[in-house]
C-alpha positions in Angstrom: 55.4 87.5 -137.7 55.4 87.2 -133.9 58.6 86.4 -131.9 57.3 82.9 -131.1 56.7 82.4 -134.8 60.2 83.5 -135.7 61.6 81.1 -133.1 59.3 78.3 -134.4 60.5 78.8 -138.0 64.1 78.6 -136.9 63.6 75.6 -134.6 61.6 73.6 -137.1 64.3 73.9 -139.7 67.5 73.3 -137.8 69.0 69.9 -138.6 72.4 68.2 -137.9 73.6 68.5 -141.5 73.5 72.3 -141.3 75.8 72.5 -138.3 79.5 73.3 -138.6 82.1 70.9 -137.1 83.2 73.3 -134.4 79.7 73.6 -132.9 79.3 69.8 -133.0 82.6 69.4 -131.2 81.7 71.9 -128.6 78.4 70.2 -128.0 80.2 66.9 -127.3 82.5 68.6 -124.8 79.5 70.1 -123.0 77.9 66.7 -122.7 81.1 65.2 -121.2 81.5 68.2 -118.9 77.8 67.8 -117.7 78.3 64.1 -117.0 81.3 65.0 -114.9 79.4 67.6 -113.0 76.6 65.1 -112.3 79.0 62.6 -110.9 80.7 65.2 -108.8 77.4 66.3 -107.3 76.0 62.8 -106.9 76.4 62.4 -103.2 75.1 65.8 -102.2 71.7 66.3 -100.6 69.7 68.2 -103.3 70.7 65.6 -106.0 69.7 62.9 -103.6 66.3 64.5 -103.0 65.8 65.0 -106.8 66.7 61.4 -107.5 64.4 60.1 -104.8 61.5 62.0 -106.3 62.4 60.6 -109.8 62.6 57.1 -108.4 59.0 57.3 -107.2 57.8 57.2 -110.8 58.2 54.6 -113.6 57.2 55.1 -117.2 56.9 53.0 -120.4 58.2 56.3 -122.0 61.2 56.2 -119.7 64.4 58.2 -119.3 67.4 57.2 -117.2 68.2 58.9 -113.9 72.0 59.4 -114.2 74.0 57.3 -111.7 71.3 54.7 -111.6 69.6 52.2 -113.9 66.2 53.5 -113.0 64.0 54.9 -115.8 61.6 57.6 -114.6 59.2 59.8 -116.5 61.1 62.2 -118.9 60.1 65.3 -116.9 61.3 63.8 -113.6 64.5 62.4 -115.1 65.1 65.9 -116.6 64.7 67.4 -113.1 66.9 64.9 -111.3 69.7 65.0 -113.9 69.4 68.8 -114.3 69.9 69.1 -110.5 73.0 67.0 -110.7 74.4 68.9 -113.7 73.9 72.2 -111.9 74.3 71.8 -108.2 78.1 72.2 -108.0 77.9 75.4 -109.9 80.5 73.8 -112.2 78.8 73.6 -115.5 79.3 76.1 -118.3 78.3 79.7 -118.5 77.3 82.5 -120.9 77.3 86.1 -119.9 75.4 88.9 -121.6 72.5 91.2 -120.6 71.4 88.1 -118.7 73.7 85.3 -117.5 73.1 81.6 -118.3 74.4 78.1 -117.7 73.3 76.7 -121.1 74.4 73.1 -120.5 71.5 73.0 -118.0 69.4 72.4 -121.2 71.1 69.1 -121.8 69.1 67.3 -119.1 65.8 67.9 -120.8 67.1 67.1 -124.2 68.7 63.9 -123.1 65.5 62.8 -121.4 63.4 63.3 -124.5 66.0 61.9 -126.8 66.3 58.7 -124.8 62.6 58.3 -124.3 61.8 58.7 -128.0 64.9 56.7 -129.2 66.6 59.6 -131.0 70.2 59.1 -132.2 73.3 61.0 -131.2 73.3 63.4 -134.1 69.7 64.4 -133.3 70.6 65.1 -129.7 73.6 67.2 -130.7 71.4 69.3 -133.0 68.9 69.9 -130.2 71.7 70.9 -127.8 73.1 73.4 -130.2 69.6 74.8 -130.8 68.8 75.1 -127.1 72.1 77.0 -126.6 71.2 79.3 -129.5 67.8 80.2 -128.1 68.8 80.7 -124.5 72.0 82.7 -125.3 70.2 85.0 -127.8 67.4 85.6 -125.3 70.0 86.6 -122.8 71.5 88.9 -125.4 68.2 90.5 -126.0 66.9 91.6 -122.6 67.8 91.5 -118.9 64.8 90.2 -116.9 66.6 90.1 -113.5 66.3 93.9 -113.3 62.5 93.2 -113.4 62.8 90.7 -110.5 62.8 87.5 -112.6 65.4 84.8 -112.6 67.4 84.0 -115.7 66.1 80.4 -115.7 62.8 81.8 -117.0 64.4 81.8 -120.4 65.1 78.1 -120.0 61.5 77.3 -120.5 61.8 78.5 -124.0 65.2 77.0 -124.8 64.4 73.5 -123.4 61.1 73.5 -125.3 63.0 74.5 -128.5 65.4 71.6 -128.2 62.7 69.1 -127.1 60.4 70.1 -129.9 63.2 69.7 -132.4 63.8 66.2 -131.2 60.0 65.5 -131.5 59.8 66.8 -135.0 57.4 69.7 -134.2 55.8 71.7 -136.9 56.1 75.5 -136.6 52.5 75.5 -135.3 53.4 73.0 -132.6 56.4 75.1 -131.5 54.2 78.1 -131.1 51.8 76.2 -128.9 54.6 74.6 -126.9 56.2 78.0 -126.2 52.9 79.2 -124.9 52.5 76.2 -122.7 56.0 76.4 -121.3 56.1 80.1 -120.7 52.7 81.0 -119.3 53.0 79.1 -115.9 56.7 79.0 -115.5 58.3 82.4 -114.7 60.9 82.1 -111.9 61.4 84.8 -109.2 64.9 86.4 -108.6 64.6 85.9 -104.9 66.2 82.6 -105.7 69.6 84.4 -105.9 69.1 87.2 -103.3 70.4 87.2 -99.8 71.1 83.8 -98.2 70.7 81.2 -100.9 68.9 77.9 -100.5 69.2 74.5 -102.1 66.8 75.7 -104.8 69.5 77.8 -106.4 71.0 74.6 -107.9 67.6 73.2 -108.8 66.0 76.2 -110.5 66.9 75.5 -114.1 66.3 71.8 -113.5 62.7 72.8 -112.8 62.7 74.9 -116.0 63.8 71.7 -117.8 61.0 69.7 -116.2 58.6 72.4 -117.4 60.0 72.4 -120.9 59.7 68.7 -121.2 56.1 68.7 -119.9 55.1 71.4 -122.2 56.6 69.7 -125.2 54.9 66.4 -124.4 51.6 68.2 -124.2 52.1 70.0 -127.5 53.3 66.7 -129.1 49.9 65.2 -128.3 48.0 68.3 -129.7 47.4 70.6 -126.8 47.2 74.3 -127.7 48.9 77.1 -125.8 48.3 80.8 -125.2 49.5 83.0 -128.1 51.1 85.3 -129.0 53.0 84.5 -125.9 55.4 87.5 -126.2 53.3 90.3 -127.7 49.8 89.3 -126.4 47.7 91.1 -123.8 49.2 90.2 -120.4 51.9 88.2 -122.2 55.7 88.1 -121.7 56.4 91.6 -122.8 53.5 93.1 -120.7 54.2 91.2 -117.5 57.8 90.0 -117.3 59.3 92.9 -119.2 56.8 95.4 -117.7 55.9 96.8 -121.1 59.3 96.7 -122.8 59.8 94.7 -126.0 62.8 93.2 -127.6 64.0 91.7 -130.9 66.3 88.7 -131.1 69.7 89.1 -132.8 70.5 86.9 -135.8 70.5 83.2 -134.9 73.2 80.7 -135.8 73.4 80.0 -139.5 71.4 83.1 -140.5 73.4 85.0 -143.1 76.6 83.3 -142.0 76.1 84.0 -138.3 78.1 81.7 -136.0 76.6 79.5 -133.3 76.4 80.6 -129.7 77.7 77.4 -128.2 81.1 78.4 -129.4 80.9 81.5 -127.2 80.1 79.8 -124.0 82.6 79.1 -121.2 83.5 75.8 -119.5 84.4 76.4 -115.8 87.8 75.6 -114.2 86.5 76.0 -110.7 83.2 74.9 -109.0 82.2 78.5 -108.4 79.9 81.3 -109.7 81.5 82.4 -113.0 82.2 86.0 -112.2 84.6 84.8 -109.5 86.7 82.6 -111.8 89.1 85.4 -112.7 89.5 86.5 -109.0 90.4 82.9 -108.1 92.9 82.8 -110.9 94.3 86.1 -109.6 94.5 84.7 -106.0 96.5 81.7 -107.3 98.8 84.0 -109.2 99.5 86.0 -106.0 100.3 82.8 -104.2 103.1 82.2 -106.8 104.3 85.8 -106.3 104.3 85.2 -102.5 106.0 81.9 -102.7 103.2 79.9 -101.1 99.8 80.3 -99.6 99.0 83.3 -97.4 98.5 82.6 -93.7 95.5 84.4 -92.2 97.5 86.3 -89.6 99.9 87.8 -92.1 97.1 89.4 -94.2 96.3 93.0 -93.2 93.9 94.0 -95.9 92.4 92.7 -99.2 90.7 94.6 -101.9 88.8 93.1 -104.9 87.9 95.5 -107.7 85.3 94.0 -109.9 82.6 95.0 -112.4 79.1 96.0 -111.4 77.3 92.8 -112.4 79.7 90.8 -110.3 79.4 93.2 -107.3 75.6 93.0 -107.5 75.3 89.2 -107.9 78.1 87.8 -105.7 79.4 90.6 -103.5 77.0 93.2 -102.2 74.8 91.2 -99.9 76.0 91.1 -96.3 75.3 87.4 -96.2 78.2 86.9 -98.6 80.6 87.9 -95.7 79.5 85.0 -93.5 77.9 82.3 -95.7 75.5 79.9 -93.9 74.9 77.6 -96.9 77.0 76.1 -99.7 74.8 78.0 -102.1 75.7 81.3 -100.6 79.4 80.4 -100.3 79.8 79.5 -104.0 78.1 82.9 -104.8 80.4 84.9 -102.5 83.2 86.6 -104.3 85.0 87.5 -101.1 84.7 84.1 -99.5 85.9 82.2 -102.6 88.8 84.6 -103.2 90.0 84.4 -99.6 89.7 80.6 -99.5 91.9 80.4 -102.6 94.5 82.7 -101.0 94.6 80.6 -97.8 94.1 77.1 -99.1 95.8 77.4 -102.5 92.8 75.9 -104.4 89.0 76.0 -104.8 87.3 72.6 -105.1 84.2 70.9 -103.7 85.5 70.9 -100.1 85.9 74.7 -100.2 82.1 74.7 -99.8 81.7 72.2 -97.0 80.1 73.8 -93.9 83.2 73.1 -91.8 85.2 75.3 -94.2 82.8 78.2 -94.9 82.1 78.4 -91.1 85.7 78.4 -90.1 86.3 81.5 -88.0 89.9 81.9 -89.0 89.0 82.0 -92.7 86.0 84.3 -92.0 88.4 86.6 -90.3 90.2 86.9 -93.6 86.9 87.6 -95.3 86.3 90.4 -92.8 89.5 92.1 -93.9 88.2 92.1 -97.5 86.6 95.1 -99.3 84.9 94.6 -102.6 84.5 97.6 -104.9 82.8 98.1 -108.2 85.3 99.5 -110.7 83.6 101.5 -113.5 86.5 100.9 -115.9 85.9 97.2 -115.7 82.2 97.7 -116.7 83.6 98.8 -120.1 85.2 95.4 -120.6 82.3 93.2 -119.4 81.2 90.9 -120.9 82.7 91.1 -124.4 86.3 91.4 -123.3 86.2 89.2 -120.2 85.3 89.2 -116.5 88.0 91.5 -115.0 88.9 91.3 -111.4 91.8 93.0 -109.7 93.0 91.5 -106.4 95.3 93.4 -104.0 96.6 91.8 -100.8 98.4 93.8 -98.3 100.6 92.0 -95.8 102.8 93.3 -93.0 105.8 93.0 -95.4 104.5 93.7 -98.9 101.6 94.5 -101.2 100.7 92.0 -103.9 98.4 92.7 -106.8 97.2 91.0 -110.0 94.4 91.5 -112.6 92.8 88.7 -114.6 90.2 89.3 -117.3 90.0 86.0 -119.2 90.3 83.0 -116.9 91.0 79.6 -118.2 87.8 78.3 -119.8 86.6 81.7 -121.0 85.8 81.9 -124.7 88.9 84.2 -125.0 91.0 81.6 -123.2 89.2 78.3 -123.8 89.9 74.9 -122.2 91.2 72.4 -124.7 89.9 68.8 -125.0 92.5 67.5 -122.6 91.5 70.0 -120.0 87.8 69.0 -120.2 88.7 65.3 -120.1 90.9 65.9 -117.0 88.1 67.7 -115.3 85.7 64.9 -116.1 88.1 62.3 -114.8 88.7 64.2 -111.6 85.0 63.9 -110.8 84.3 60.5 -112.3 87.2 58.6 -110.8 85.8 58.5 -107.2 82.5 57.2 -108.6 83.1 54.9 -111.6 85.4 52.1 -112.7 88.1 52.9 -115.1 86.4 50.8 -117.8 83.3 52.9 -117.4 85.2 56.2 -117.6 87.0 55.2 -120.8 83.7 54.0 -122.4 82.0 57.3 -121.6 84.8 59.4 -122.9 85.0 57.3 -126.1 81.2 57.3 -126.8 80.7 61.0 -126.1 83.6 61.8 -128.4 81.7 59.9 -131.1 78.3 61.0 -130.0 77.1 61.8 -133.5 77.4 58.1 -134.2 75.6 57.0 -131.1 72.4 54.9 -131.6 71.8 53.7 -128.1 71.5 56.6 -125.6 70.3 54.2 -122.8 73.4 52.1 -123.3 75.5 55.2 -123.1 73.9 56.2 -119.8 74.3 52.8 -118.3 78.0 53.4 -118.2 77.3 56.1 -115.6 75.7 53.8 -113.1 77.5 54.4 -109.8 
């Protein structure tokens, strides 16, 4: 049995009635969190561009562009909504051999579910399935070391969820995986050096591709196979000759579901920085208030190797020239937290990340890779040790499991509060209450278009 066939067998047989209550509950929290992220990002330029592209198309097989009443094609709605979900770098995370933001999948699944009039419990099953496939691929093999971006795995996971919603046979799944994967492998340059707007759009594009491949397979198009093991296939080209096996999937021999192991973010910042930001806020408490730039002599951040490689080592991180670079700069975000006392959307406004006084604090910061922390990552947290030396005193704190991590999860009230903070500037109170209520009962939802109309700005 090929790997695609194994995935196909699993995807074709996962149904809502097989899912434990905990996984269902977590899926609903991820939907609410994604809607909040979309509203928070609504006024920003890349989401505006994505919506404008989606508005250029109309379809009888329509899917709603969030924030509007416009129904675009499913693939363009998936792209626009996925860009809104992701752009703030505030949606959820999973860390393993490869990182992931698995709620990115929801945009594709929502588009197909709405277009084909699926019900809430079917959408939930597809979400849990997509999480399972993406997270287990991330467990299996790191493609970034080969120069490929982690969103490459999203073509498989979105296709898995879309195919489940469309009732694919195992054969259709195999074709769909081939159609999704063959043309859609994303280059890691997306996250190297100075980052562009595309950083927040990359998985949205994987969503678009997954939807398109699924629609083709739904109508009978065949795809290259075996997509993993075949000559010049995924193993040959993307893995450069390496192969891998997937771990057990959720429900197999009592295995739990991966959605329960993902992390909802407290701050709109790359996930490896969350514990450093927590440490900065802890030091503010020790200090009795925020740190003034002039009183800081030296800052050291000790982190783990993956964090150092992804959000610290590039010289561009010391003087960000884009929002995307700023929210992927460990030193910038930590210093902003120390000086401002918070990290929120305005932390990444150009007037803030270009502020010379704040950049002067960043220039005093040294980031080191701590080998002992590598032993903890990712199973035991994302450890960061922050040390701030002032003219009067040295302050230090270490945080491994920030709020929202699977080892220190947010509760329902935390997620609702996060949603409200982003929704209140955009929606009426009646809309907010309706969304919270309907998402909390998503398994009973029979009108996804009606649900999304409550998000019209």
